[in-house]
Structures are given as C-alpha cells and as structure tokens.
Backbone as JSON Lines, residues from 0, in Angstrom:
{"i":0,"aa":"M","n":[0.83,-1.18,0.05],"ca":[-0.06,-0.01,0.03],"c":[0.83,1.2,0.01]}
{"i":1,"aa":"R","n":[2.17,1.12,0.44],"ca":[3.0,2.34,0.41],"c":[3.2,2.75,-1.09]}
{"i":2,"aa":"R","n":[3.17,1.86,-1.93],"ca":[3.42,2.29,-3.42],"c":[2.31,3.17,-3.93]}
{"i":3,"aa":"Y","n":[1.0,2.78,-3.52],"ca":[-0.16,3.66,-3.77],"c":[0.08,4.98,-3.37]}
{"i":4,"aa":"F","n":[0.36,5.21,-2.18],"ca":[0.6,6.67,-1.63],"c":[1.63,7.38,-2.28]}
{"i":5,"aa":"R","n":[2.71,6.52,-2.52],"ca":[3.94,7.11,-3.14],"c":[3.65,7.82,-4.68]}
{"i":6,"aa":"L","n":[2.72,6.95,-5.16],"ca":[2.35,7.38,-6.61],"c":[1.25,8.42,-6.74]}
{"i":7,"aa":"M","n":[0.27,8.24,-5.67],"ca":[-0.81,9.1,-5.68],"c":[-0.53,10.61,-5.48]}
{"i":8,"aa":"I","n":[0.46,10.91,-4.66],"ca":[0.81,12.27,-4.46],"c":[1.31,13.0,-5.71]}
{"i":9,"aa":"P","n":[2.27,12.47,-6.41],"ca":[2.64,13.18,-7.68],"c":[1.47,13.29,-8.69]}
{"i":10,"aa":"V","n":[0.63,12.28,-8.75],"ca":[-0.5,12.44,-9.69],"c":[-1.46,13.53,-9.19]}
{"i":11,"aa":"L","n":[-1.73,13.54,-7.97],"ca":[-2.57,14.63,-7.46],"c":[-1.93,16.0,-7.71]}
{"i":12,"aa":"M","n":[-0.63,16.23,-7.54],"ca":[0.13,17.45,-7.8],"c":[-0.05,17.86,-9.39]}
{"i":13,"aa":"I","n":[0.23,16.83,-10.21],"ca":[0.12,17.09,-11.62],"c":[-1.29,17.48,-12.02]}
{"i":14,"aa":"L","n":[-2.35,16.71,-11.52],"ca":[-3.69,16.99,-11.91],"c":[-4.1,18.29,-11.33]}
{"i":15,"aa":"S","n":[-3.6,18.71,-10.15],"ca":[-3.95,20.08,-9.57],"c":[-3.39,21.2,-10.55]}
{"i":16,"aa":"I","n":[-2.16,21.02,-11.08],"ca":[-1.49,21.93,-11.87],"c":[-2.28,22.1,-13.17]}
{"i":17,"aa":"Y","n":[-2.55,20.87,-13.67],"ca":[-3.38,20.89,-15.0],"c":[-4.69,21.48,-14.84]}
{"i":18,"aa":"Y","n":[-5.43,21.22,-13.82],"ca":[-6.71,21.7,-13.45],"c":[-6.66,23.21,-13.42]}
{"i":19,"aa":"T","n":[-5.62,23.81,-12.7],"ca":[-5.43,25.23,-12.62],"c":[-5.17,25.86,-13.89]}
{"i":20,"aa":"C","n":[-4.34,25.29,-14.75],"ca":[-4.05,25.83,-16.08],"c":[-5.27,25.75,-16.97]}
{"i":21,"aa":"M","n":[-6.16,24.82,-16.82],"ca":[-7.36,24.76,-17.65],"c":[-8.36,25.77,-17.2]}
{"i":22,"aa":"R","n":[-8.42,26.02,-15.84],"ca":[-9.29,27.01,-15.32],"c":[-8.97,28.37,-15.83]}
{"i":23,"aa":"F","n":[-7.68,28.66,-16.09],"ca":[-7.35,30.06,-16.57],"c":[-7.09,30.04,-18.03]}
{"i":24,"aa":"D","n":[-7.53,28.99,-18.71],"ca":[-7.42,28.9,-20.23],"c":[-6.04,29.07,-20.77]}
{"i":25,"aa":"L","n":[-4.93,28.47,-20.07],"ca":[-3.67,28.63,-20.47],"c":[-3.28,27.78,-21.64]}
{"i":26,"aa":"F","n":[-4.09,26.81,-21.9],"ca":[-3.74,25.85,-23.1],"c":[-4.47,26.3,-24.43]}
{"i":27,"aa":"G","n":[-5.01,27.51,-24.41],"ca":[-5.78,27.97,-25.65],"c":[-7.27,28.11,-25.3]}
{"i":28,"aa":"K","n":[-7.85,28.53,-26.4],"ca":[-9.28,28.99,-26.27],"c":[-10.09,27.66,-25.92]}
{"i":29,"aa":"S","n":[-11.1,27.83,-25.1],"ca":[-12.15,26.94,-24.66],"c":[-11.64,25.7,-24.03]}
{"i":30,"aa":"T","n":[-10.43,25.71,-23.29],"ca":[-10.01,24.63,-22.57],"c":[-10.79,24.56,-21.23]}
{"i":31,"aa":"Y","n":[-11.36,25.65,-20.92],"ca":[-12.1,25.77,-19.71],"c":[-13.49,24.86,-19.76]}
{"i":32,"aa":"N","n":[-13.91,24.89,-21.0],"ca":[-15.11,24.16,-21.28],"c":[-14.98,22.7,-21.05]}
{"i":33,"aa":"K","n":[-13.92,22.13,-21.15],"ca":[-13.58,20.72,-20.97],"c":[-13.87,20.34,-19.48]}
{"i":34,"aa":"I","n":[-13.52,21.23,-18.7],"ca":[-13.72,20.84,-17.16],"c":[-14.91,21.65,-16.46]}
{"i":35,"aa":"K","n":[-15.63,22.29,-17.3],"ca":[-16.7,23.06,-16.83],"c":[-17.73,22.1,-16.04]}
{"i":36,"aa":"G","n":[-18.11,22.54,-14.82],"ca":[-18.96,21.77,-14.01],"c":[-18.15,20.73,-13.16]}
{"i":37,"aa":"K","n":[-16.9,20.68,-13.19],"ca":[-16.06,19.88,-12.34],"c":[-15.42,20.73,-11.27]}
{"i":38,"aa":"G","n":[-15.44,20.25,-10.12],"ca":[-14.84,21.07,-9.05],"c":[-13.65,20.42,-8.5]}
{"i":39,"aa":"F","n":[-13.11,20.86,-7.36],"ca":[-11.83,20.38,-6.72],"c":[-12.13,18.95,-6.18]}
{"i":40,"aa":"G","n":[-13.38,18.79,-5.79],"ca":[-13.66,17.34,-5.16],"c":[-13.6,16.29,-6.35]}
{"i":41,"aa":"D","n":[-14.01,16.79,-7.55],"ca":[-13.88,15.75,-8.7],"c":[-12.53,15.54,-8.95]}
{"i":42,"aa":"L","n":[-11.66,16.55,-8.84],"ca":[-10.23,16.37,-9.01],"c":[-9.57,15.38,-7.98]}
{"i":43,"aa":"L","n":[-9.89,15.58,-6.79],"ca":[-9.42,14.61,-5.78],"c":[-9.94,13.23,-6.07]}
{"i":44,"aa":"W","n":[-11.2,13.06,-6.36],"ca":[-11.71,11.65,-6.66],"c":[-10.9,11.07,-7.85]}
{"i":45,"aa":"A","n":[-10.66,11.89,-8.88],"ca":[-9.86,11.46,-10.02],"c":[-8.37,11.04,-9.71]}
{"i":46,"aa":"A","n":[-7.76,11.83,-8.91],"ca":[-6.39,11.55,-8.51],"c":[-6.31,10.44,-7.52]}
{"i":47,"aa":"M","n":[-7.19,10.26,-6.58],"ca":[-7.06,9.22,-5.67],"c":[-7.64,7.84,-6.07]}
{"i":48,"aa":"L","n":[-8.58,7.96,-6.88],"ca":[-9.31,6.54,-7.17],"c":[-9.48,6.33,-8.67]}
{"i":49,"aa":"E","n":[-10.07,7.23,-9.34],"ca":[-10.4,6.94,-10.79],"c":[-9.16,6.69,-11.61]}
{"i":50,"aa":"T","n":[-8.04,7.36,-11.43],"ca":[-6.97,7.23,-12.2],"c":[-6.36,5.71,-12.11]}
{"i":51,"aa":"W","n":[-6.46,5.12,-10.98],"ca":[-5.88,3.81,-10.71],"c":[-6.8,2.68,-11.11]}
{"i":52,"aa":"W","n":[-8.02,3.01,-11.43],"ca":[-9.03,1.96,-11.91],"c":[-9.36,2.23,-13.39]}
{"i":53,"aa":"G","n":[-8.5,2.99,-14.1],"ca":[-8.75,3.09,-15.41],"c":[-9.54,4.29,-15.99]}
{"i":54,"aa":"G","n":[-9.84,5.16,-15.16],"ca":[-10.64,6.34,-15.62],"c":[-9.73,7.41,-15.95]}
{"i":55,"aa":"W","n":[-10.22,8.37,-16.73],"ca":[-9.39,9.67,-17.08],"c":[-10.28,10.71,-17.44]}
{"i":56,"aa":"S","n":[-10.98,11.16,-16.44],"ca":[-11.91,12.27,-16.71],"c":[-11.16,13.68,-16.86]}
{"i":57,"aa":"F","n":[-10.01,13.8,-16.34],"ca":[-9.29,15.05,-16.54],"c":[-8.15,15.03,-17.46]}
{"i":58,"aa":"M","n":[-7.29,14.03,-17.62],"ca":[-6.19,14.01,-18.52],"c":[-6.22,12.6,-19.14]}
{"i":59,"aa":"A","n":[-6.35,12.52,-20.47],"ca":[-6.37,11.3,-21.2],"c":[-5.19,10.37,-20.94]}
{"i":60,"aa":"P","n":[-3.98,10.94,-20.85],"ca":[-2.76,10.01,-20.77],"c":[-2.77,9.34,-19.38]}
{"i":61,"aa":"T","n":[-3.57,9.74,-18.38],"ca":[-3.5,8.95,-17.11],"c":[-4.18,7.51,-17.24]}
{"i":62,"aa":"W","n":[-4.68,7.14,-18.38],"ca":[-5.39,5.82,-18.44],"c":[-4.15,4.71,-18.18]}
{"i":63,"aa":"T","n":[-2.95,5.16,-18.53],"ca":[-1.92,4.15,-18.52],"c":[-1.39,3.84,-17.03]}
{"i":64,"aa":"L","n":[-1.71,4.85,-16.18],"ca":[-1.23,4.67,-14.83],"c":[-1.9,3.48,-14.09]}
{"i":65,"aa":"G","n":[-3.18,3.31,-14.29],"ca":[-3.8,2.13,-13.67],"c":[-3.26,0.8,-14.13]}
{"i":66,"aa":"I","n":[-2.89,0.71,-15.43],"ca":[-2.37,-0.47,-15.93],"c":[-0.98,-0.81,-15.31]}
{"i":67,"aa":"E","n":[-0.11,0.31,-15.34],"ca":[1.22,0.12,-14.75],"c":[1.14,-0.15,-13.28]}
{"i":68,"aa":"F","n":[0.18,0.37,-12.53],"ca":[0.09,0.22,-11.11],"c":[-0.19,-1.24,-10.77]}
{"i":69,"aa":"W","n":[-1.21,-1.78,-11.51],"ca":[-1.62,-3.17,-11.15],"c":[-0.6,-4.2,-11.75]}
{"i":70,"aa":"A","n":[0.09,-3.75,-12.74],"ca":[1.15,-4.61,-13.39],"c":[2.3,-4.85,-12.45]}
{"i":71,"aa":"T","n":[2.72,-3.77,-11.57],"ca":[3.78,-3.86,-10.63],"c":[3.41,-4.84,-9.58]}
{"i":72,"aa":"F","n":[2.14,-4.9,-9.14],"ca":[1.66,-5.81,-8.2],"c":[1.77,-7.23,-8.74]}
{"i":73,"aa":"M","n":[1.51,-7.42,-10.02],"ca":[1.71,-8.78,-10.6],"c":[3.12,-9.17,-10.7]}
{"i":74,"aa":"I","n":[3.93,-8.34,-11.03],"ca":[5.41,-8.57,-11.06],"c":[5.98,-8.91,-9.66]}
{"i":75,"aa":"Y","n":[5.57,-8.21,-8.68],"ca":[6.01,-8.52,-7.27],"c":[5.42,-9.92,-6.84]}
{"i":76,"aa":"L","n":[4.2,-10.27,-7.26],"ca":[3.61,-11.5,-6.91],"c":[4.29,-12.73,-7.68]}
{"i":77,"aa":"I","n":[4.61,-12.41,-8.84],"ca":[5.41,-13.44,-9.59],"c":[6.85,-13.65,-8.98]}
{"i":78,"aa":"A","n":[7.52,-12.54,-8.75],"ca":[8.81,-12.57,-8.11],"c":[8.76,-13.33,-6.69]}
{"i":79,"aa":"L","n":[7.72,-12.99,-6.02],"ca":[7.54,-13.67,-4.66],"c":[7.31,-15.16,-4.79]}
{"i":80,"aa":"T","n":[6.44,-15.54,-5.74],"ca":[6.14,-16.92,-6.04],"c":[7.37,-17.7,-6.48]}
{"i":81,"aa":"G","n":[8.09,-17.05,-7.38],"ca":[9.38,-17.66,-7.92],"c":[10.39,-17.72,-6.7]}
{"i":82,"aa":"H","n":[10.52,-16.76,-5.81],"ca":[11.42,-16.84,-4.69],"c":[11.12,-18.03,-3.71]}
{"i":83,"aa":"N","n":[9.77,-17.98,-3.46],"ca":[9.34,-19.06,-2.5],"c":[9.36,-20.45,-3.09]}
{"i":84,"aa":"Y","n":[9.25,-20.65,-4.41],"ca":[9.3,-21.94,-5.09],"c":[10.58,-22.5,-4.95]}
C-alpha cells in the first residue's frame, strides 16, 4: 500500500496544476469548457481513485497509470512466487 500513496501524491500534484491551467485557459481557447462543471472534489476523486482504476476524466494520458500500477503488483507476486518456489 505504500506504493499507492507514493504514486498518488505526484498524480494529485500534476492534476492540480493541469486543472489550474485549464481553469485559466492557459492551453488555448475553450479549454475551460472541458472541465466546466467539475470542481476540486472531482479532481481529488480522479487523482485518488479514478486514475488507478482506468478512468481519465481530467487527462487522457492517465489511463496508463492504472495498468502500470496493477502490473507492478503482478510482477511482485510473480517474483515472490518464484522466490518461494
């Protein structure tokens, strides 16, 4: 579980920066419309849970994080099984 918290904090920071930039339309015209109706609570939900289960309501590239996160658990499980065998 330490891995989850170690990875969640940077994702939360990046999504916060991204959310702030979109709020001020720093990425060009009408970027605010993409997050219209989403608040900071939605951002927290996305950073803490949704990203790790395959969702990506704020940033499309975060869909890979869930796959990478669960794949590391599989690698540790395989390594542990091999070591114990």
